N, C-alpha and C positions, 0 to 999 in steps of 0.2 A: 703776567703770572696770575692765575685763577688758583685760589686756594682749594685744596681738595675737600673740604670740610668746613663747618661753621667754627668748629673750634680753632682750626688752622687759621682761619681768616681772624678771628677775634684776636688771636695771640699778636697775628704781625701786624695788626692794626692798633693794637695796644700802645697807649701813651703813658708814659711815667708820671703818676700823680706828683712827683717831688720834681719835674723837670728834668730828669737824667736822661741821658741816650740808652739805647737798649742794652748795651753792654754792662752799665752801670745800675740799670733797674732790676731789682730782684723779683718782680714780677713778670719781665719778660722772658720767655723759655727759647724760642725759636728765632732764626734770622734767616733771612732771605738775600741772597746775593745775585741780583739780576744779571749781570755781565757773565755770571759761571751758570747761571740757571741751577743754583745749590742752595740746598737748606741745610740747617746745622742746628744743635742746640748749643746755646750759649754756655761759656764756661764763665761763672762770675766769681773771677779770681782777682780782678782790679785791671785786666787786659783786654785784648779784644780777640780772644780765641775762641772756637766754635768746634763741636766735633761734628762733621758732616753726617747725615741720616740719609738712609734710602728709602724709608717709609715713615709715613705721617703717624707720628705718636699717639695722636686720638683715633684715627679710624683705619689705620694700618694701610692706606692706599700708596701704592709703589709711587715715588716721588720722580720727577725727571732725572735721567742721567746726568752728571755734572758734567759741564762744557770746558771746566777748567784747563784740561789738557788742549783742547782745540783752541781756546783762548791765545795760550801761549805759542802753538804751532801758528796759527794765522799772524801774530805778531812777528814771528821768526820769519814766516814767507815775505812780508812787507819790508823786512829788514829793520824793524823796531825792536829796541832793547828796552822792555818794560821797566827795568831797573835804572836806566841810564838815559833815558828820553822821554819826552813828553807823549802819552799815549794819546791818540787822536779820540776826540770826543765820542764817537760812534762805538768806541770799544771799551767805553768806560760805564756803557749801559748794556741793555739787551738787544740794540738796535742791530749789532754785528751778525748775530746769527738769525737775526729775522729778515734783514735784506741779504738775499741770495746774490746780489752783485758782490758783496763784501766777503765772501766765503769761497774759497777754492775748494771743490769737491775732491773727495780723496779717490 
């Protein structure tokens, strides 16, 4: 993941001065989920929710298309139920869509 601008990079690299994770830190605004190549605005309501975004809130650059649906399709193709089975390590990161041998082309 290469952030689109310095503001996005600074927010994604921000560490909470109180030691909280990103969802508990009031200063953290954006979340990136590598396995889905997905960005979102954190909902600071005590949970781990975010609202997916398609454009950078600072510079307006179009962000990558989410790979969430493709991730579930790939696991289904491999016969893996992500809710009931251990998901292979390569599917817990962005490795699955970078390694062409793991992805079946549509």
